[in-house]
All heavy atoms as a GROMACS GRO file, in nm:
protein
  456
    1MET      N    1   0.088  -0.119   0.002
    1MET     CA    2   0.004   0.000  -0.003
    1MET      C    3   0.094   0.123  -0.002
    1MET      O    4   0.189   0.123   0.073
    1MET     CB    5  -0.089   0.001   0.120
    1MET     CG    6  -0.152   0.132   0.147
    1MET     SD    7  -0.329   0.163   0.156
    1MET     CE    8  -0.401   0.025   0.224
    2MET      N    9   0.053   0.219  -0.078
    2MET     CA   10   0.121   0.350  -0.073
    2MET      C   11   0.022   0.463  -0.050
    2MET      O   12  -0.094   0.444  -0.085
    2MET     CB   13   0.199   0.369  -0.197
    2MET     CG   14   0.113   0.407  -0.324
    2MET     SD   15   0.214   0.442  -0.480
    2MET     CE   16   0.239   0.278  -0.533
    3THR      N   17   0.073   0.562   0.010
    3THR     CA   18  -0.013   0.678   0.039
    3THR      C   19   0.055   0.799  -0.022
    3THR      O   20   0.170   0.824  -0.002
    3THR     CB   21  -0.035   0.706   0.188
    3THR    OG1   22  -0.089   0.590   0.248
    3THR    CG2   23  -0.121   0.820   0.216
    4LEU      N   24  -0.021   0.874  -0.099
    4LEU     CA   25   0.030   0.993  -0.179
    4LEU      C   26  -0.057   1.113  -0.134
    4LEU      O   27  -0.177   1.098  -0.125
    4LEU     CB   28   0.023   0.972  -0.325
    4LEU     CG   29   0.109   0.859  -0.380
    4LEU    CD1   30   0.080   0.842  -0.534
    4LEU    CD2   31   0.255   0.880  -0.358
    5LYS      N   32   0.009   1.226  -0.128
    5LYS     CA   33  -0.066   1.351  -0.106
    5LYS      C   34  -0.084   1.420  -0.232
    5LYS      O   35   0.017   1.440  -0.313
    5LYS     CB   36   0.010   1.442  -0.001
    5LYS     CG   37  -0.063   1.562   0.031
    5LYS     CD   38  -0.022   1.632   0.160
    5LYS     CE   39  -0.118   1.736   0.200
    5LYS     NZ   40  -0.129   1.753   0.338
    6VAL      N   41  -0.206   1.456  -0.268
    6VAL     CA   42  -0.237   1.519  -0.394
    6VAL      C   43  -0.307   1.653  -0.359
    6VAL      O   44  -0.422   1.658  -0.333
    6VAL     CB   45  -0.332   1.431  -0.480
    6VAL    CG1   46  -0.364   1.493  -0.609
    6VAL    CG2   47  -0.271   1.285  -0.498
    7PRO      N   48  -0.224   1.757  -0.358
    7PRO     CA   49  -0.276   1.891  -0.309
    7PRO      C   50  -0.388   1.948  -0.396
    7PRO      O   51  -0.465   2.015  -0.334
    7PRO     CB   52  -0.147   1.980  -0.318
    7PRO     CG   53  -0.034   1.879  -0.308
    7PRO     CD   54  -0.084   1.758  -0.379
    8LYS      N   55  -0.399   1.913  -0.525
    8LYS     CA   56  -0.501   1.964  -0.608
    8LYS      C   57  -0.638   1.904  -0.592
    8LYS      O   58  -0.738   1.946  -0.647
    8LYS     CB   59  -0.458   1.972  -0.757
    8LYS     CG   60  -0.357   2.063  -0.788
    8LYS     CD   61  -0.326   2.071  -0.939
    8LYS     CE   62  -0.258   2.199  -0.977
    8LYS     NZ   63  -0.236   2.197  -1.133
    9MET      N   64  -0.642   1.783  -0.529
    9MET     CA   65  -0.771   1.713  -0.506
    9MET      C   66  -0.863   1.789  -0.414
    9MET      O   67  -0.826   1.825  -0.302
    9MET     CB   68  -0.740   1.572  -0.449
    9MET     CG   69  -0.864   1.494  -0.425
    9MET     SD   70  -0.837   1.328  -0.374
    9MET     CE   71  -0.727   1.339  -0.238
   10ALA      N   72  -0.980   1.824  -0.472
   10ALA     CA   73  -1.067   1.908  -0.391
   10ALA      C   74  -1.222   1.858  -0.399
   10ALA      O   75  -1.294   1.912  -0.311
   10ALA     CB   76  -1.068   2.052  -0.443
   11CYS      N   77  -1.255   1.765  -0.479
   11CYS     CA   78  -1.390   1.730  -0.482
   11CYS      C   79  -1.410   1.590  -0.544
   11CYS      O   80  -1.314   1.522  -0.571
   11CYS     CB   81  -1.458   1.824  -0.586
   11CYS     SG   82  -1.402   1.824  -0.742
   12LYS      N   83  -1.530   1.541  -0.548
   12LYS     CA   84  -1.567   1.415  -0.603
   12LYS      C   85  -1.516   1.390  -0.745
   12LYS      O   86  -1.467   1.289  -0.782
   12LYS     CB   87  -1.717   1.388  -0.591
   12LYS     CG   88  -1.759   1.257  -0.631
   12LYS     CD   89  -1.730   1.148  -0.537
   12LYS     CE   90  -1.796   1.015  -0.578
   12LYS     NZ   91  -1.742   0.907  -0.500
   13ALA      N   92  -1.526   1.498  -0.830
   13ALA     CA   93  -1.484   1.482  -0.965
   13ALA      C   94  -1.328   1.463  -0.970
   13ALA      O   95  -1.282   1.382  -1.050
   13ALA     CB   96  -1.518   1.614  -1.040
   14CYS      N   97  -1.259   1.523  -0.870
   14CYS     CA   98  -1.119   1.507  -0.868
   14CYS      C   99  -1.085   1.364  -0.830
   14CYS      O  100  -0.998   1.297  -0.887
   14CYS     CB  101  -1.055   1.598  -0.761
   14CYS     SG  102  -1.074   1.770  -0.787
   15VAL      N  103  -1.162   1.308  -0.733
   15VAL     CA  104  -1.141   1.166  -0.693
   15VAL      C  105  -1.165   1.073  -0.809
   15VAL      O  106  -1.086   0.984  -0.834
   15VAL     CB  107  -1.238   1.132  -0.574
   15VAL    CG1  108  -1.235   0.987  -0.548
   15VAL    CG2  109  -1.203   1.215  -0.446
   16ASN      N  110  -1.267   1.102  -0.887
   16ASN     CA  111  -1.290   1.018  -1.003
   16ASN      C  112  -1.190   1.028  -1.105
   16ASN      O  113  -1.138   0.918  -1.155
   16ASN     CB  114  -1.421   1.058  -1.072
   16ASN     CG  115  -1.545   1.023  -0.989
   16ASN    OD1  116  -1.538   0.938  -0.902
   16ASN    ND2  117  -1.662   1.095  -1.014
   17ALA      N  118  -1.130   1.138  -1.132
   17ALA     CA  119  -1.012   1.160  -1.226
   17ALA      C  120  -0.894   1.083  -1.183
   17ALA      O  121  -0.823   1.028  -1.255
   17ALA     CB  122  -0.993   1.302  -1.253
   18ILE      N  123  -0.872   1.099  -1.053
   18ILE     CA  124  -0.744   1.032  -0.992
   18ILE      C  125  -0.764   0.885  -0.994
   18ILE      O  126  -0.671   0.810  -1.030
   18ILE     CB  127  -0.732   1.085  -0.846
   18ILE    CG1  128  -0.676   1.227  -0.857
   18ILE    CG2  129  -0.637   0.994  -0.764
   18ILE    CD1  130  -0.682   1.299  -0.722
   19THR      N  131  -0.886   0.832  -0.961
   19THR     CA  132  -0.903   0.693  -0.971
   19THR      C  133  -0.887   0.633  -1.105
   19THR      O  134  -0.826   0.532  -1.132
   19THR     CB  135  -1.045   0.659  -0.910
   19THR    OG1  136  -1.061   0.714  -0.776
   19THR    CG2  137  -1.076   0.510  -0.917
   20GLN      N  138  -0.946   0.705  -1.207
   20GLN     CA  139  -0.933   0.657  -1.345
   20GLN      C  140  -0.790   0.663  -1.392
   20GLN      O  141  -0.743   0.574  -1.465
   20GLN     CB  142  -1.019   0.750  -1.434
   20GLN     CG  143  -1.170   0.724  -1.426
   20GLN     CD  144  -1.247   0.814  -1.513
   20GLN    OE1  145  -1.199   0.905  -1.577
   20GLN    NE2  146  -1.378   0.787  -1.521
   21ALA      N  147  -0.710   0.760  -1.351
   21ALA     CA  148  -0.562   0.770  -1.385
   21ALA      C  149  -0.495   0.651  -1.328
   21ALA      O  150  -0.410   0.593  -1.402
   21ALA     CB  151  -0.509   0.906  -1.335
   22ILE      N  152  -0.517   0.621  -1.210
   22ILE     CA  153  -0.452   0.501  -1.140
   22ILE      C  154  -0.490   0.376  -1.214
   22ILE      O  155  -0.413   0.297  -1.239
   22ILE     CB  156  -0.488   0.503  -0.998
   22ILE    CG1  157  -0.415   0.621  -0.928
   22ILE    CG2  158  -0.430   0.371  -0.927
   22ILE    CD1  159  -0.456   0.643  -0.781
   23HIS      N  160  -0.618   0.360  -1.244
   23HIS     CA  161  -0.669   0.238  -1.311
   23HIS      C  162  -0.621   0.231  -1.450
   23HIS      O  163  -0.611   0.123  -1.512
   23HIS     CB  164  -0.814   0.233  -1.311
   23HIS     CG  165  -0.872   0.193  -1.177
   23HIS    ND1  166  -1.007   0.213  -1.137
   23HIS    CD2  167  -0.815   0.127  -1.067
   23HIS    CE1  168  -1.022   0.166  -1.013
   23HIS    NE2  169  -0.911   0.114  -0.972
   24SER      N  170  -0.574   0.340  -1.508
   24SER     CA  171  -0.504   0.335  -1.644
   24SER      C  172  -0.375   0.264  -1.646
   24SER      O  173  -0.334   0.210  -1.744
   24SER     CB  174  -0.489   0.471  -1.704
   24SER     OG  175  -0.389   0.544  -1.638
   25VAL      N  176  -0.309   0.258  -1.529
   25VAL     CA  177  -0.185   0.190  -1.520
   25VAL      C  178  -0.202   0.058  -1.443
   25VAL      O  179  -0.112  -0.040  -1.453
   25VAL     CB  180  -0.068   0.270  -1.457
   25VAL    CG1  181  -0.032   0.382  -1.556
   25VAL    CG2  182  -0.109   0.322  -1.320
   26ASP      N  183  -0.307   0.040  -1.363
   26ASP     CA  184  -0.334  -0.092  -1.293
   26ASP      C  185  -0.487  -0.104  -1.268
   26ASP      O  186  -0.538  -0.046  -1.171
   26ASP     CB  187  -0.256  -0.086  -1.159
   26ASP     CG  188  -0.281  -0.220  -1.085
   26ASP    OD1  189  -0.350  -0.307  -1.134
   26ASP    OD2  190  -0.224  -0.226  -0.972
   27VAL      N  191  -0.547  -0.182  -1.352
   27VAL     CA  192  -0.693  -0.204  -1.349
   27VAL      C  193  -0.741  -0.264  -1.214
   27VAL      O  194  -0.854  -0.259  -1.175
   27VAL     CB  195  -0.759  -0.273  -1.466
   27VAL    CG1  196  -0.733  -0.189  -1.595
   27VAL    CG2  197  -0.695  -0.410  -1.475
   28THR      N  198  -0.652  -0.334  -1.145
   28THR     CA  199  -0.681  -0.406  -1.029
   28THR      C  200  -0.649  -0.322  -0.902
   28THR      O  201  -0.677  -0.371  -0.791
   28THR     CB  202  -0.603  -0.540  -1.016
   28THR    OG1  203  -0.462  -0.508  -1.011
   28THR    CG2  204  -0.636  -0.627  -1.140
   29ALA      N  205  -0.596  -0.202  -0.914
   29ALA     CA  206  -0.566  -0.118  -0.797
   29ALA      C  207  -0.684  -0.085  -0.723
   29ALA      O  208  -0.793  -0.060  -0.768
   29ALA     CB  209  -0.489  -0.001  -0.849
   30LYS      N  210  -0.663  -0.085  -0.586
   30LYS     CA  211  -0.775  -0.044  -0.496
   30LYS      C  212  -0.734   0.095  -0.453
   30LYS      O  213  -0.617   0.128  -0.406
   30LYS     CB  214  -0.786  -0.133  -0.376
   30LYS     CG  215  -0.830  -0.270  -0.415
   30LYS     CD  216  -0.843  -0.356  -0.290
   30LYS     CE  217  -0.898  -0.495  -0.330
   30LYS     NZ  218  -0.902  -0.586  -0.208
   31VAL      N  219  -0.826   0.198  -0.475
   31VAL     CA  220  -0.798   0.332  -0.450
   31VAL      C  221  -0.900   0.392  -0.346
   31VAL      O  222  -1.018   0.377  -0.364
   31VAL     CB  223  -0.810   0.415  -0.589
   31VAL    CG1  224  -0.778   0.560  -0.562
   31VAL    CG2  225  -0.721   0.360  -0.689
   32GLN      N  226  -0.841   0.464  -0.250
   32GLN     CA  227  -0.925   0.538  -0.154
   32GLN      C  228  -0.874   0.676  -0.145
   32GLN      O  229  -0.748   0.702  -0.118
   32GLN     CB  230  -0.923   0.473  -0.012
   32GLN     CG  231  -0.989   0.340   0.000
   32GLN     CD  232  -0.994   0.292   0.139
   32GLN    OE1  233  -0.887   0.297   0.208
   32GLN    NE2  234  -1.104   0.245   0.186
   33ALA      N  235  -0.953   0.774  -0.192
   33ALA     CA  236  -0.909   0.911  -0.192
   33ALA      C  237  -1.002   1.001  -0.105
   33ALA      O  238  -1.118   0.985  -0.108
   33ALA     CB  239  -0.907   0.959  -0.332
   34GLU      N  240  -0.936   1.084  -0.028
   34GLU     CA  241  -1.015   1.171   0.060
   34GLU      C  242  -0.982   1.322   0.036
   34GLU      O  243  -0.871   1.364   0.065
   34GLU     CB  244  -0.977   1.141   0.198
   34GLU     CG  245  -1.053   1.230   0.306
   34GLU     CD  246  -1.197   1.233   0.284
   34GLU    OE1  247  -1.262   1.119   0.287
   34GLU    OE2  248  -1.265   1.341   0.275
   35PRO      N  249  -1.070   1.399  -0.033
   35PRO     CA  250  -1.044   1.532  -0.065
   35PRO      C  251  -1.005   1.623   0.053
   35PRO      O  252  -0.923   1.713   0.049
   35PRO     CB  253  -1.179   1.583  -0.131
   35PRO     CG  254  -1.236   1.460  -0.180
   35PRO     CD  255  -1.200   1.357  -0.088
   36LYS      N  256  -1.063   1.595   0.173
   36LYS     CA  257  -1.048   1.680   0.290
   36LYS      C  258  -0.896   1.674   0.334
   36LYS      O  259  -0.840   1.775   0.366
   36LYS     CB  260  -1.138   1.639   0.406
   36LYS     CG  261  -1.285   1.686   0.390
   36LYS     CD  262  -1.362   1.644   0.506
   36LYS     CE  263  -1.506   1.688   0.476
   36LYS     NZ  264  -1.592   1.646   0.595
   37THR      N  265  -0.836   1.544   0.328
   37THR     CA  266  -0.704   1.535   0.370
   37THR      C  267  -0.604   1.542   0.263
   37THR      O  268  -0.484   1.548   0.277
   37THR     CB  269  -0.688   1.404   0.444
   37THR    OG1  270  -0.714   1.294   0.354
   37THR    CG2  271  -0.769   1.392   0.570
   38LYS      N  272  -0.657   1.539   0.138
   38LYS     CA  273  -0.567   1.528   0.013
   38LYS      C  274  -0.488   1.405   0.003
   38LYS      O  275  -0.395   1.408  -0.067
   38LYS     CB  276  -0.484   1.653   0.006
   38LYS     CG  277  -0.544   1.789   0.036
   38LYS     CD  278  -0.622   1.845  -0.076
   38LYS     CE  279  -0.672   1.982  -0.048
   38LYS     NZ  280  -0.783   2.024  -0.131
   39LEU      N  281  -0.527   1.302   0.067
   39LEU     CA  282  -0.452   1.180   0.073
   39LEU      C  283  -0.512   1.067  -0.012
   39LEU      O  284  -0.644   1.054  -0.014
   39LEU     CB  285  -0.427   1.123   0.213
   39LEU     CG  286  -0.349   1.217   0.300
   39LEU    CD1  287  -0.345   1.150   0.444
   39LEU    CD2  288  -0.205   1.239   0.252
   40VAL      N  289  -0.433   0.998  -0.085
   40VAL     CA  290  -0.481   0.894  -0.167
   40VAL      C  291  -0.411   0.767  -0.125
   40VAL      O  292  -0.289   0.760  -0.124
   40VAL     CB  293  -0.455   0.911  -0.312
   40VAL    CG1  294  -0.512   0.803  -0.405
   40VAL    CG2  295  -0.514   1.046  -0.363
   41ASN      N  296  -0.486   0.665  -0.078
   41ASN     CA  297  -0.426   0.534  -0.047
   41ASN      C  298  -0.446   0.438  -0.162
   41ASN      O  299  -0.560   0.427  -0.216
   41ASN     CB  300  -0.492   0.472   0.082
   41ASN     CG  301  -0.470   0.553   0.197
   41ASN    OD1  302  -0.355   0.599   0.228
   41ASN    ND2  303  -0.572   0.593   0.275
   42ILE      N  304  -0.331   0.372  -0.201
   42ILE     CA  305  -0.354   0.291  -0.325
   42ILE      C  306  -0.289   0.151  -0.288
   42ILE      O  307  -0.172   0.143  -0.242
   42ILE     CB  308  -0.265   0.351  -0.434
   42ILE    CG1  309  -0.308   0.495  -0.454
   42ILE    CG2  310  -0.290   0.267  -0.564
   42ILE    CD1  311  -0.203   0.578  -0.517
   43GLU      N  312  -0.362   0.046  -0.317
   43GLU     CA  313  -0.312  -0.091  -0.312
   43GLU      C  314  -0.283  -0.138  -0.459
   43GLU      O  315  -0.378  -0.152  -0.531
   43GLU     CB  316  -0.410  -0.189  -0.251
   43GLU     CG  317  -0.426  -0.173  -0.102
   43GLU     CD  318  -0.508  -0.276  -0.036
   43GLU    OE1  319  -0.511  -0.393  -0.090
   43GLU    OE2  320  -0.587  -0.251   0.051
   44THR      N  321  -0.153  -0.148  -0.492
   44THR     CA  322  -0.119  -0.180  -0.629
   44THR      C  323   0.016  -0.247  -0.635
   44THR      O  324   0.090  -0.242  -0.538
   44THR     CB  325  -0.112  -0.043  -0.715
   44THR    OG1  326  -0.078  -0.081  -0.854
   44THR    CG2  327  -0.008   0.042  -0.665
   45GLN      N  328   0.036  -0.316  -0.742
   45GLN     CA  329   0.164  -0.383  -0.771
   45GLN      C  330   0.254  -0.297  -0.859
   45GLN      O  331   0.371  -0.321  -0.879
   45GLN     CB  332   0.146  -0.519  -0.836
   45GLN     CG  333   0.066  -0.620  -0.752
   45GLN     CD  334   0.128  -0.644  -0.616
   45GLN    OE1  335   0.254  -0.666  -0.608
   45GLN    NE2  336   0.048  -0.636  -0.508
   46VAL      N  337   0.194  -0.179  -0.903
   46VAL     CA  338   0.267  -0.095  -0.994
   46VAL      C  339   0.353   0.003  -0.916
   46VAL      O  340   0.325   0.035  -0.800
   46VAL     CB  341   0.168  -0.010  -1.078
   46VAL    CG1  342   0.239   0.100  -1.168
   46VAL    CG2  343   0.086  -0.109  -1.163
   47SER      N  344   0.472   0.044  -0.970
   47SER     CA  345   0.568   0.124  -0.896
   47SER      C  346   0.501   0.265  -0.872
   47SER      O  347   0.408   0.316  -0.937
   47SER     CB  348   0.689   0.149  -0.986
   47SER     OG  349   0.667   0.234  -1.088
   48ALA      N  350   0.548   0.330  -0.760
   48ALA     CA  351   0.507   0.460  -0.722
   48ALA      C  352   0.536   0.556  -0.836
   48ALA      O  353   0.462   0.649  -0.863
   48ALA     CB  354   0.579   0.499  -0.593
   49THR      N  355   0.655   0.541  -0.904
   49THR     CA  356   0.678   0.631  -1.022
   49THR      C  357   0.577   0.624  -1.123
   49THR      O  358   0.532   0.730  -1.170
   49THR     CB  359   0.816   0.590  -1.078
   49THR    OG1  360   0.922   0.597  -0.971
   49THR    CG2  361   0.857   0.679  -1.192
   50ALA      N  362   0.528   0.515  -1.161
   50ALA     CA  363   0.421   0.496  -1.264
   50ALA      C  364   0.296   0.559  -1.211
   50ALA      O  365   0.224   0.625  -1.296
   50ALA     CB  366   0.404   0.350  -1.304
   51ILE      N  367   0.262   0.542  -1.094
   51ILE     CA  368   0.134   0.598  -1.037
   51ILE      C  369   0.150   0.759  -1.041
   51ILE      O  370   0.054   0.823  -1.081
   51ILE     CB  371   0.112   0.547  -0.894
   51ILE    CG1  372   0.086   0.404  -0.889
   51ILE    CG2  373  -0.004   0.632  -0.830
   51ILE    CD1  374  -0.040   0.359  -0.957
   52LYS      N  375   0.261   0.806  -0.992
   52LYS     CA  376   0.281   0.954  -0.990
   52LYS      C  377   0.283   1.010  -1.132
   52LYS      O  378   0.227   1.116  -1.152
   52LYS     CB  379   0.417   0.988  -0.928
   52LYS     CG  380   0.406   0.962  -0.776
   52LYS     CD  381   0.544   0.991  -0.710
   52LYS     CE  382   0.546   0.974  -0.561
   52LYS     NZ  383   0.678   0.986  -0.496
   53GLU      N  384   0.335   0.938  -1.229
   53GLU     CA  385   0.339   0.984  -1.372
   53GLU      C  386   0.185   0.987  -1.416
   53GLU      O  387   0.149   1.080  -1.493
   53GLU     CB  388   0.418   0.895  -1.453
   53GLU     CG  389   0.566   0.921  -1.432
   53GLU     CD  390   0.657   0.820  -1.515
   53GLU    OE1  391   0.603   0.736  -1.587
   53GLU    OE2  392   0.782   0.835  -1.508
   54ALA      N  393   0.111   0.886  -1.386
   54ALA     CA  394  -0.030   0.882  -1.431
   54ALA      C  395  -0.104   0.992  -1.370
   54ALA      O  396  -0.193   1.062  -1.433
   54ALA     CB  397  -0.094   0.745  -1.389
   55LEU      N  398  -0.090   1.020  -1.243
   55LEU     CA  399  -0.156   1.136  -1.174
   55LEU      C  400  -0.109   1.267  -1.237
   55LEU      O  401  -0.196   1.359  -1.258
   55LEU     CB  402  -0.133   1.134  -1.026
   55LEU     CG  403  -0.188   1.017  -0.954
   55LEU    CD1  404  -0.147   1.024  -0.799
   55LEU    CD2  405  -0.338   1.018  -0.961
   56ALA      N  406   0.012   1.291  -1.260
   56ALA     CA  407   0.062   1.411  -1.322
   56ALA      C  408   0.005   1.440  -1.458
   56ALA      O  409  -0.032   1.541  -1.498
   56ALA     CB  410   0.211   1.416  -1.329
   57SER      N  411  -0.024   1.331  -1.534
   57SER     CA  412  -0.065   1.342  -1.670
   57SER      C  413  -0.207   1.381  -1.672
   57SER      O  414  -0.257   1.438  -1.776
   57SER     CB  415  -0.049   1.205  -1.748
   57SER     OG  416  -0.146   1.109  -1.703
   58VAL      N  417  -0.282   1.367  -1.566
   58VAL     CA  418  -0.422   1.422  -1.570
   58VAL      C  419  -0.441   1.551  -1.473
   58VAL      O  420  -0.543   1.591  -1.458
   58VAL     CB  421  -0.522   1.310  -1.521
   58VAL    CG1  422  -0.519   1.198  -1.620
   58VAL    CG2  423  -0.481   1.266  -1.377
   59GLY      N  424  -0.321   1.604  -1.446
   59GLY     CA  425  -0.332   1.734  -1.376
   59GLY      C  426  -0.334   1.730  -1.222
   59GLY      O  427  -0.359   1.830  -1.161
   60TYR      N  428  -0.309   1.610  -1.161
   60TYR     CA  429  -0.309   1.597  -1.019
   60TYR      C  430  -0.168   1.541  -0.974
   60TYR      O  431  -0.165   1.428  -0.922
   60TYR     CB  432  -0.417   1.510  -0.975
   60TYR     CG  433  -0.559   1.560  -1.003
   60TYR    CD1  434  -0.628   1.530  -1.118
   60TYR    CD2  435  -0.609   1.663  -0.922
   60TYR    CE1  436  -0.759   1.576  -1.141
   60TYR    CE2  437  -0.736   1.713  -0.942
   60TYR     CZ  438  -0.799   1.669  -1.066
   60TYR     OH  439  -0.932   1.722  -1.084
   61PRO      N  440  -0.062   1.620  -0.985
   61PRO     CA  441   0.074   1.568  -0.935
   61PRO      C  442   0.065   1.545  -0.792
   61PRO      O  443   0.009   1.611  -0.703
   61PRO     CB  444   0.167   1.687  -0.978
   61PRO     CG  445   0.076   1.798  -0.984
   61PRO     CD  446  -0.058   1.758  -1.029
   62ALA      N  447   0.132   1.432  -0.753
   62ALA     CA  448   0.149   1.404  -0.606
   62ALA      C  449   0.265   1.485  -0.549
   62ALA      O  450   0.366   1.511  -0.617
   62ALA     CB  451   0.183   1.257  -0.584
   63ALA      N  452   0.249   1.530  -0.418
   63ALA     CA  453   0.344   1.611  -0.361
   63ALA      C  454   0.461   1.524  -0.305
   63ALA      O  455   0.438   1.408  -0.280
   63ALA     CB  456   0.285   1.690  -0.246
   0.00000   0.00000   0.00000
């Protein structure tokens, strides 16, 4: 499990975009995102680098 802080995440639409970006690199990933804390918990076998690149590509870079 990895936890990333995504400062731009602010709403449900952001959560959906982030979840879709993560699923674009790992369709089996389990994603829990909380806009209030800006934290995203991800259960995946994919590297953190690939996840961060996917998030950055949709406008939500991890801090």
